[in-house]
C-alpha positions as CSV (number, residue, x, y, z in Angstrom):
1,X,-22.9,-15.2,43.1
2,X,-25.9,-12.6,42.1
3,X,-29.2,-13.6,42.2
4,X,-29.3,-13.2,38.6
5,X,-26.1,-15.1,38.0
6,X,-27.5,-17.8,39.9
7,X,-30.8,-18.1,37.8
8,X,-28.5,-18.3,35.0
9,X,-26.9,-20.8,36.2
10,X,-29.8,-23.0,37.3
11,X,-31.3,-22.6,34.0
12,X,-28.4,-23.3,31.7
13,X,-29.0,-19.8,30.4
14,X,-26.6,-18.7,27.4
15,X,-28.7,-15.6,26.0
16,X,-30.0,-12.4,27.8
17,X,-32.3,-9.8,26.7
18,X,-32.0,-6.5,28.9
19,X,-34.8,-4.9,28.2
20,X,-36.9,-1.5,29.4
21,X,-40.3,-0.4,28.7
22,X,-40.5,2.8,26.4
23,X,-43.0,5.3,26.5
24,X,-45.6,3.2,24.4
25,X,-44.6,0.1,26.6
26,X,-42.4,-1.3,23.7
27,X,-39.5,-3.7,25.3
28,X,-36.5,-1.8,23.9
29,X,-32.7,-3.1,25.1
30,X,-30.1,-4.9,24.1
31,X,-29.7,-9.1,23.2
32,X,-26.1,-10.4,24.2
33,X,-24.4,-13.6,25.6
34,X,-25.1,-14.2,29.2
35,X,-21.3,-14.5,30.0
36,X,-21.1,-10.5,28.9
37,X,-24.1,-9.6,30.7
38,X,-22.9,-6.4,32.9
39,X,-25.0,-6.5,36.0
40,X,-22.9,-4.6,38.3
41,X,-21.8,-2.2,35.8
42,X,-25.3,-1.8,33.8
43,X,-25.5,-1.4,30.0
44,X,-25.8,1.7,28.1
45,X,-28.5,2.9,25.9
46,X,-28.8,6.8,24.4
47,X,-31.7,8.8,26.6
48,X,-33.2,9.6,23.7
49,X,-34.9,5.9,23.4
50,X,-37.3,7.2,25.6
51,X,-38.7,9.8,23.4
52,X,-39.0,7.3,20.2
53,X,-42.5,7.4,18.7
54,X,-44.4,4.2,17.8
55,X,-43.5,5.2,14.1
56,X,-39.9,5.4,14.9
57,X,-39.7,9.2,14.9
58,X,-38.5,11.6,17.5
59,X,-40.0,15.0,18.5
60,X,-38.3,18.2,19.1
61,X,-38.6,19.2,22.4
62,X,-35.3,20.4,23.8
63,X,-36.6,20.4,27.2
64,X,-36.8,16.7,27.4
65,X,-33.3,15.7,26.6
66,X,-29.9,16.7,26.8
67,X,-29.0,18.7,23.7
68,X,-25.5,16.2,24.0
69,X,-27.7,13.3,23.5
70,X,-26.3,11.4,26.5
71,X,-26.1,7.6,27.0
72,X,-28.1,6.2,30.2
73,X,-27.1,3.3,32.2
74,X,-29.6,0.5,32.6
75,X,-29.6,-1.4,35.9
76,X,-31.2,-5.1,36.2
77,X,-33.8,-5.3,38.8
78,X,-33.2,-9.1,40.1
79,X,-36.8,-9.8,40.8
80,X,-37.7,-9.4,37.1
81,X,-35.3,-12.3,35.7
82,X,-37.2,-14.7,33.8
83,X,-36.7,-17.4,31.0
84,X,-38.1,-16.5,27.6
85,X,-40.0,-19.9,27.0
86,X,-40.3,-19.4,23.5
87,X,-36.6,-18.8,22.3
88,X,-34.8,-21.8,20.6
89,X,-31.5,-21.1,23.0
90,X,-31.9,-20.9,26.4
91,X,-32.4,-17.5,27.0
92,X,-33.3,-14.8,30.0
93,X,-34.9,-11.9,29.9
94,X,-34.5,-9.0,32.6
95,X,-36.4,-5.7,32.8
96,X,-34.0,-2.6,33.9
97,X,-34.4,0.7,35.5
98,X,-32.6,3.5,34.0
99,X,-30.3,6.2,35.6
100,X,-27.7,8.9,34.6
101,X,-23.9,8.3,35.1
102,X,-24.0,10.3,38.8
103,X,-26.4,7.7,39.7
104,X,-29.9,9.9,39.4
105,X,-32.9,8.1,38.2
106,X,-34.2,9.0,34.4
107,X,-37.6,10.3,35.9
108,X,-39.3,10.1,32.4
109,X,-39.0,6.5,32.6
110,X,-41.9,4.7,32.8
111,X,-41.1,2.4,34.9
112,X,-39.4,5.2,37.5
113,X,-43.3,7.4,37.3
114,X,-44.8,4.3,39.2
115,X,-42.0,3.7,41.5
116,X,-42.0,7.6,42.5
117,X,-46.1,7.0,42.8
118,X,-45.5,4.0,44.9
119,X,-43.0,6.2,47.3
120,X,-45.7,9.0,47.8
121,X,-47.9,6.1,49.2
122,X,-45.4,4.2,51.5
123,X,-44.3,7.8,53.2
124,X,-48.2,7.7,54.3
125,X,-47.6,4.0,55.4
126,X,-49.7,2.8,52.5
127,X,-49.0,0.1,49.9
128,X,-51.5,-0.2,46.8
129,X,-52.8,-3.5,45.7
130,X,-53.9,-3.7,41.9
131,X,-55.2,-6.4,39.6
132,X,-55.4,-5.8,36.2
133,X,-57.8,-7.0,33.6
134,X,-56.6,-7.2,29.9
135,X,-58.8,-7.7,26.8
136,X,-57.2,-8.7,23.7
137,X,-58.5,-9.8,20.2
138,X,-56.9,-12.7,17.9
139,X,-57.0,-11.9,14.2
140,X,-56.0,-12.9,11.1
141,X,-52.5,-12.1,10.0
142,X,-52.8,-9.1,8.3
143,X,-50.1,-8.0,6.1
144,X,-51.5,-5.1,4.4
145,X,-52.4,-2.4,6.5
146,X,-55.0,-0.9,4.0
147,X,-57.4,-4.0,4.7
148,X,-59.7,-4.1,7.6
149,X,-58.9,-6.8,10.4
150,X,-60.9,-10.2,10.6
151,X,-61.2,-12.8,13.4
152,X,-58.9,-16.1,12.7
153,X,-60.0,-19.7,11.7
154,X,-60.7,-21.6,14.8
155,X,-60.1,-25.5,15.4
156,X,-63.6,-26.0,13.5
157,X,-62.2,-24.2,10.5
158,X,-65.0,-21.6,10.7
159,X,-64.1,-17.9,11.9
160,X,-66.6,-16.4,14.6
161,X,-69.3,-14.5,13.0
162,X,-71.4,-13.5,16.2
163,X,-70.6,-12.4,19.5
164,X,-69.8,-15.3,22.1
165,X,-69.5,-13.5,25.5
166,X,-68.2,-15.9,28.1
167,X,-68.5,-19.1,25.4
168,X,-66.6,-22.0,26.5
169,X,-66.7,-23.5,23.1
170,X,-65.7,-20.2,21.6
171,X,-62.7,-20.1,23.8
172,X,-62.3,-24.0,23.1
173,X,-61.8,-23.1,19.1
174,X,-58.2,-22.0,20.3
175,X,-57.4,-24.0,22.9
176,X,-53.8,-25.2,21.1
177,X,-52.9,-21.5,21.4
178,X,-53.9,-21.0,24.8
179,X,-51.9,-24.1,26.3
180,X,-48.8,-22.5,24.7
181,X,-50.1,-19.0,26.3
182,X,-50.7,-20.3,29.9
183,X,-47.2,-22.9,29.6
184,X,-45.4,-19.5,28.5
185,X,-47.0,-17.5,31.4
186,X,-46.1,-20.3,33.7
187,X,-42.6,-20.0,32.8
188,X,-42.5,-16.3,33.4
189,X,-44.1,-16.5,36.8
190,X,-47.2,-14.6,35.0
191,X,-50.2,-15.5,37.3
192,X,-53.0,-15.3,35.3
193,X,-56.5,-16.0,37.3
194,X,-59.0,-16.4,34.8
195,X,-59.4,-16.7,30.8
196,X,-62.6,-15.4,29.3
197,X,-64.1,-14.7,26.1
198,X,-65.3,-11.2,25.9
199,X,-67.9,-9.7,23.8
200,X,-66.2,-9.4,20.6
201,X,-65.3,-11.5,17.9
202,X,-62.3,-13.9,19.4
203,X,-62.1,-11.4,22.0
204,X,-60.5,-12.6,25.2
205,X,-59.9,-11.0,28.4
206,X,-57.1,-12.4,31.1
207,X,-57.7,-11.4,34.7
208,X,-54.3,-11.4,36.8
209,X,-54.4,-12.1,40.3
210,X,-53.8,-8.9,42.8
211,X,-50.8,-8.2,44.1
212,X,-47.9,-5.5,44.3
213,X,-48.6,-2.4,41.5
214,X,-45.1,-2.5,40.3
215,X,-44.6,-6.5,39.8
216,X,-48.4,-6.5,38.3
217,X,-47.2,-3.5,35.7
218,X,-44.1,-6.1,34.6
219,X,-46.7,-9.0,34.4
220,X,-48.9,-7.1,31.8
221,X,-45.8,-5.5,30.2
222,X,-44.4,-9.6,29.7
223,X,-48.2,-10.6,29.0
224,X,-48.3,-8.6,25.9
225,X,-45.3,-9.9,24.2
226,X,-46.3,-13.3,25.6
227,X,-49.9,-13.6,23.9
228,X,-48.2,-12.2,20.6
229,X,-45.6,-14.9,20.5
230,X,-48.1,-17.6,21.2
231,X,-50.4,-16.5,18.5
232,X,-47.8,-16.3,16.0
233,X,-46.9,-19.6,16.9
234,X,-50.3,-20.6,15.7
235,X,-50.6,-18.1,12.8
236,X,-52.5,-15.4,14.3
237,X,-52.1,-12.1,15.4
238,X,-52.7,-11.1,19.1
239,X,-53.7,-7.5,19.3
240,X,-53.9,-4.8,22.1
241,X,-55.4,-1.8,20.0
242,X,-58.0,-0.2,21.7
243,X,-60.6,-0.5,18.8
244,X,-59.2,-2.8,16.1
245,X,-62.5,-3.5,14.4
246,X,-65.2,-0.8,13.8
247,X,-68.2,-2.7,14.6
248,X,-66.6,-4.8,17.4
249,X,-66.4,-3.7,21.3
250,X,-62.7,-1.9,22.0
251,X,-60.4,-3.7,24.5
252,X,-59.5,-2.4,27.8
253,X,-57.3,-2.8,30.7
254,X,-59.5,-2.4,34.1
255,X,-57.6,-1.9,36.8
256,X,-58.6,-3.2,40.3
257,X,-57.1,-1.0,43.1
258,X,-57.0,-0.9,46.6
259,X,-54.8,0.2,49.7
260,X,-53.0,-1.5,52.7
261,X,-51.9,-0.2,55.8
262,X,-48.5,-1.1,56.1
263,X,-48.3,-1.2,59.8
264,X,-51.5,-3.6,60.5
265,X,-52.1,-5.2,56.7
266,X,-55.8,-3.8,57.2
267,X,-57.5,-2.4,54.0
268,X,-57.7,1.2,54.6
269,X,-61.0,1.5,52.5
270,X,-62.8,-0.2,55.2
271,X,-63.1,1.2,58.7
272,X,-63.1,-0.8,61.8
273,X,-66.6,-2.0,61.4
274,X,-66.2,-3.1,58.0
275,X,-68.1,0.1,56.5
276,X,-66.5,1.8,53.7
277,X,-63.9,4.3,55.0
278,X,-63.4,8.3,54.5
279,X,-60.3,7.2,52.8
280,X,-62.3,5.0,50.6
281,X,-64.4,7.8,49.3
282,X,-62.0,10.4,48.8
283,X,-59.8,7.7,46.8
284,X,-62.8,7.6,44.6
285,X,-63.5,11.6,44.5
286,X,-59.5,11.9,43.1
287,X,-60.2,9.4,40.4
288,X,-63.4,11.4,39.8
289,X,-61.6,14.8,39.8
290,X,-58.3,13.9,38.0
291,X,-59.2,11.1,35.6
292,X,-59.9,13.6,32.7
293,X,-56.5,15.3,33.3
294,X,-54.8,11.9,32.9
295,X,-56.7,10.7,30.1
296,X,-53.7,10.8,27.8
297,X,-52.1,7.8,30.0
298,X,-55.4,5.6,30.0
299,X,-55.9,6.5,26.3
300,X,-52.5,7.4,24.7
301,X,-53.5,6.6,21.0
302,X,-55.7,8.1,18.2
303,X,-57.0,4.9,18.1
304,X,-57.7,4.8,21.6
305,X,-60.8,7.3,21.7
306,X,-62.8,5.1,19.0
307,X,-62.9,3.0,22.3
308,X,-64.7,5.9,24.2
309,X,-68.3,5.1,22.6
310,X,-71.7,5.1,24.1
311,X,-73.3,2.0,24.5
312,X,-70.0,0.3,23.7
313,X,-69.2,-1.4,26.7
314,X,-67.1,1.3,27.6
315,X,-67.3,4.3,29.8
316,X,-67.8,8.1,28.6
317,X,-67.4,9.6,32.1
318,X,-66.3,9.3,35.8
319,X,-69.5,8.6,37.5
320,X,-69.0,5.7,40.0
321,X,-71.5,3.1,41.2
322,X,-72.0,-0.4,43.2
323,X,-71.6,-3.2,40.8
324,X,-72.4,-0.8,37.5
325,X,-70.4,-1.8,34.7
326,X,-71.6,1.5,32.5
327,X,-69.8,3.8,35.2
328,X,-66.2,4.6,34.5
329,X,-65.6,3.7,38.3
330,X,-67.3,0.4,39.6
331,X,-67.2,-0.8,43.4
332,X,-67.8,-4.4,42.9
333,X,-69.3,-6.5,45.4
334,X,-66.9,-7.6,48.0
335,X,-66.3,-8.1,51.7
336,X,-64.8,-5.3,53.8
337,X,-61.1,-6.8,53.7
338,X,-61.5,-7.1,49.7
339,X,-63.0,-3.8,49.2
340,X,-61.6,-2.0,45.9
341,X,-62.3,0.3,43.0
342,X,-62.3,-0.6,39.5
343,X,-60.9,1.8,37.2
344,X,-62.6,0.9,33.7
345,X,-61.1,3.8,31.6
346,X,-58.0,2.7,30.3
347,X,-57.7,0.9,27.0
348,X,-55.6,-2.4,26.6
349,X,-53.0,-0.3,24.3
350,X,-52.1,1.9,27.6
351,X,-48.5,1.6,28.7
352,X,-49.1,-0.8,32.4
353,X,-46.8,1.4,34.0
354,X,-48.1,4.5,33.0
355,X,-52.1,3.8,33.4
356,X,-51.2,2.0,36.8
357,X,-49.5,5.1,38.1
358,X,-51.9,7.6,36.5
359,X,-55.0,5.7,38.4
360,X,-53.2,5.7,41.7
361,X,-52.1,9.3,41.4
362,X,-55.5,10.4,40.8
363,X,-56.9,8.5,44.0
364,X,-53.8,9.6,45.9
365,X,-54.4,13.1,45.4
366,X,-58.3,12.8,46.4
367,X,-57.1,10.8,49.7
368,X,-54.2,13.7,50.5
369,X,-56.7,16.6,49.4
370,X,-59.6,14.9,51.6
371,X,-61.8,15.1,48.4
372,X,-65.5,13.6,48.6
373,X,-67.4,12.4,45.4
374,X,-70.5,12.6,43.8
375,X,-73.2,10.2,44.7
376,X,-72.7,7.1,43.4
377,X,-75.1,6.5,40.2
378,X,-78.0,3.5,40.0
379,X,-78.9,4.0,36.5
380,X,-77.0,3.9,33.3
381,X,-73.9,6.1,33.1
382,X,-74.2,5.9,29.3
383,X,-77.7,8.1,29.7
384,X,-75.5,10.7,31.2
385,X,-73.0,13.2,29.2
386,X,-69.5,12.8,28.3
387,X,-66.9,14.2,31.2
388,X,-64.1,12.6,29.3
389,X,-62.0,14.3,26.5
390,X,-62.6,12.9,23.2
391,X,-59.0,13.0,21.6
392,X,-55.4,13.2,22.4
393,X,-54.9,16.8,21.6
394,X,-57.5,17.6,24.2
395,X,-56.4,15.0,26.7
396,X,-52.9,16.2,26.6
397,X,-53.9,19.8,27.3
398,X,-55.9,18.9,30.2
399,X,-52.5,16.9,31.4
400,X,-50.4,20.1,30.8
401,X,-52.9,22.2,33.0
402,X,-53.1,20.2,35.8
403,X,-50.3,21.1,38.1
404,X,-51.1,18.2,40.8
405,X,-50.5,15.9,38.5
406,X,-47.7,17.3,37.0
407,X,-46.0,17.2,40.5
408,X,-46.6,14.0,41.2
409,X,-45.8,12.4,37.4
410,X,-42.8,14.7,37.1
411,X,-42.5,17.8,35.1
412,X,-39.8,16.4,32.7
413,X,-42.1,13.3,32.0
414,X,-44.9,15.5,31.3
415,X,-42.7,17.3,29.0
416,X,-41.5,14.2,27.1
417,X,-44.7,12.5,27.2
418,X,-46.6,15.1,25.6
419,X,-44.0,15.9,23.0
420,X,-44.1,11.9,22.1
421,X,-47.6,12.0,21.8
422,X,-48.0,15.4,19.6
423,X,-45.5,14.2,17.5
424,X,-47.4,11.1,16.9
425,X,-50.7,12.7,16.3
426,X,-49.1,15.0,13.8
427,X,-47.7,12.1,12.0
428,X,-51.3,10.6,11.9
429,X,-53.0,13.8,10.7
430,X,-50.8,13.8,7.4
431,X,-52.7,10.2,6.5
432,X,-55.9,10.4,4.4
433,X,-58.0,8.0,5.3
434,X,-60.5,5.6,3.1
435,X,-63.4,7.6,4.8
436,X,-62.5,10.7,3.2
437,X,-62.0,9.2,0.0
438,X,-65.3,7.7,0.0
439,X,-67.5,10.7,1.2
440,X,-65.3,13.9,0.2
441,X,-63.7,12.7,-2.9
442,X,-66.6,13.6,-5.5
443,X,-69.3,15.1,-2.9
444,X,-67.6,18.4,-1.8
């Protein structure tokens, strides 16, 4: 009996959700009776599922997909089987990888992109260790998209009207929701380290325990759905939009990353004397050099760039510094064993597989190219110029022009990803905003 079938038996599973993450990190797949779950043969989905946009459209990009619209085979990763704790019936969920019928991997699948980057590290005897920190807002249900979002009513019967950074009382306003969220996470082996109230009104942050990069990407993928489900139970929304409210800080996904030597188990960012190693500085330099070209993977939506604003708790450049939260790259205070870099650029709306893959890819390029970083900044990085692209169009152009990143992430993936994001951008440009009606209707 396979591990998955054993899990089904032990938990009395009657239904199974077979899922894959698409380009936006949206779970897609099939729901079926557990008895019909075809673990060995796999299940089939159209290849085009990876090109569906968040609006439900498909780009016209012949180089990204087979003209015959073939099926791909979904094969379960046994390590990802978990219960669905909010389901009415005993239900399991299993994350799948995608292959063509001849066994080749679907190289534009986001989970494969991360797996490929990790394989490059493995070839050098390295294992990346990551710890994502994910911010999100709780908001009132919003059924009319013409109206702005508002903070929800807490157990006191009142919404937040000011910022409550690190406030325990403000977190306690939503204790029943967080009790459900913690229970759901525990049931799914999502290892939450801490929960805090962030700067924005009803803005929260969860920190995940550090570990294997693929496992942590899976946990972020599952947590987003978990948070939404828990919030709906309490008549709220949980949103991971990068900038859901105009006058509130944006939501980020900070990625702490370090590299362990597979043979010794030591952190390669520290030398034998405990000092920062040349590989540590090269990793930072790679992030500095290549992050702008990878920006569309950290800021994948039009809304993402509203977060990248000076003095709004979000980085505007690739400066680095020791314990400096204004910089795009922060080196936290830590002992030599735990020396790491915190990439603060990604938004909470980023696909976790692609954001982690891109962040590790940039650092990898710095290590194999032997790059050297700039001097660490000691003042405010907000006082320095922007060095990150300010919109999705410029970000995609930089990605297309960056051969080293294309070679790591995969040419077919980059073609497909850019086609999806360009289609979404063109759809956005067809919308006339309230700002345009307010300021242009009778004035120009």
